[in-house]
C-alpha positions as CSV (number, residue, x, y, z in Angstrom):
1,X,-3.5,-15.5,0.1
2,X,-4.4,-15.7,4.0
3,X,-3.7,-12.8,6.3
4,X,-2.2,-15.6,8.3
5,X,1.2,-15.7,6.3
6,X,2.0,-12.2,7.1
7,X,3.2,-13.9,10.6
8,X,4.4,-17.4,10.1
9,X,8.2,-18.2,10.7
10,X,7.7,-20.6,7.9
11,X,7.1,-18.9,5.2
12,X,9.2,-17.5,2.2
13,X,10.2,-14.2,3.2
14,X,8.4,-13.0,0.0
15,X,5.4,-14.2,0.4
16,X,5.5,-12.6,3.9
17,X,6.0,-9.4,2.4
18,X,3.1,-10.0,-0.1
19,X,1.0,-11.3,2.5
20,X,1.0,-7.4,3.8
21,X,0.7,-5.7,0.7
22,X,-1.9,-8.3,-0.8
23,X,-5.2,-6.6,-2.4
24,X,-6.4,-4.0,-4.6
25,X,-5.7,-1.0,-3.0
26,X,-2.7,-1.2,-0.3
27,X,-0.1,-0.5,-2.8
28,X,-1.6,2.7,-3.9
29,X,-2.3,3.6,-0.9
30,X,1.2,3.2,0.6
31,X,2.1,5.0,-2.6
32,X,-0.1,8.2,-1.9
33,X,1.0,8.2,1.9
34,X,4.7,8.1,1.0
35,X,3.7,12.2,-0.3
36,X,2.8,12.6,3.1
37,X,-0.4,12.5,5.6
38,X,-3.3,12.3,4.6
39,X,-7.4,12.2,5.5
40,X,-9.4,9.2,4.1
41,X,-11.8,11.5,2.0
42,X,-8.7,12.5,0.6
43,X,-7.5,9.0,-0.1
44,X,-10.7,8.0,-1.3
45,X,-10.6,10.6,-4.0
46,X,-7.8,9.2,-5.4
47,X,-9.4,5.8,-6.1
48,X,-12.6,5.9,-7.9
49,X,-14.5,2.7,-7.1
50,X,-12.9,2.2,-4.1
51,X,-15.7,2.1,-0.3
52,X,-15.6,3.7,2.7
53,X,-15.9,0.1,4.2
54,X,-12.9,-1.5,1.9
55,X,-10.9,2.2,2.6
56,X,-10.9,1.6,6.3
57,X,-10.2,-2.4,6.6
58,X,-7.4,-1.3,4.4
59,X,-6.1,1.0,6.5
60,X,-7.1,-0.9,10.0
61,X,-4.7,-4.1,8.3
62,X,-1.9,-2.0,7.4
63,X,-2.0,-0.4,11.1
64,X,-2.1,-3.5,12.7
65,X,0.6,-4.7,10.2
66,X,2.6,-1.3,11.6
67,X,3.0,0.3,7.8
68,X,0.3,3.5,8.9
69,X,-0.1,5.6,11.8
70,X,-3.3,6.8,12.4
71,X,-3.9,9.7,14.1
72,X,-7.3,11.7,15.6
73,X,-6.6,14.9,16.3
74,X,-8.9,16.3,19.2
75,X,-11.2,18.8,17.2
76,X,-15.1,19.1,16.4
77,X,-15.8,17.7,13.8
78,X,-12.8,14.8,14.6
79,X,-10.7,14.9,12.2
80,X,-8.7,11.6,11.2
81,X,-5.0,11.1,9.6
82,X,-2.7,8.8,8.4
83,X,0.7,8.6,7.5
84,X,3.8,6.1,6.8
85,X,5.3,4.6,9.6
86,X,9.0,3.9,9.4
87,X,8.5,0.5,8.0
88,X,6.0,1.9,6.1
89,X,8.5,4.4,4.8
90,X,11.1,1.5,4.3
91,X,8.2,-0.3,2.3
92,X,7.6,2.0,0.0
93,X,11.2,2.4,-1.3
94,X,11.1,-0.9,-1.6
95,X,8.6,-0.7,-4.1
96,X,9.5,2.4,-5.7
97,X,12.4,0.1,-7.1
98,X,9.4,-3.4,-7.6
99,X,7.5,-0.7,-9.8
100,X,10.8,0.9,-11.6
101,X,10.9,-3.1,-12.3
102,X,7.3,-3.4,-13.5
103,X,7.5,0.0,-15.8
104,X,10.7,-1.6,-17.7
105,X,8.7,-4.9,-18.4
106,X,5.9,-3.1,-19.7
107,X,8.5,-1.0,-22.0
108,X,9.9,-4.6,-23.5
109,X,6.4,-6.6,-23.9
110,X,5.6,-3.2,-26.0
111,X,8.8,-3.2,-28.2
112,X,8.5,-4.6,-31.5
113,X,9.6,-8.0,-31.7
114,X,12.3,-8.9,-33.7
115,X,12.0,-11.3,-36.8
116,X,14.4,-14.5,-36.1
């Protein structure tokens, strides 16, 4: 899915929403940031396999989409923190409901099938 679909007024609303969270790491980053501001290093430690380059790209895209706020503190060495915006918090709450649905689905898949 292309990033442009997140801003295309001629697509389904669900498609536009999914375009914003598309990718391997964004939903997890939203989940972590829902608990409060974090520094990039803290976020990377939570996801083995997430490179600094990919983390930076995901956070920049999320900031451009209005989901994440980047704050640079004027100290040496520079300290950067990321937090969810009001839009990001709203999306996080919606993703909680989707997560609940996904867990219920997984439970149904692991239940023994009754013989017909």
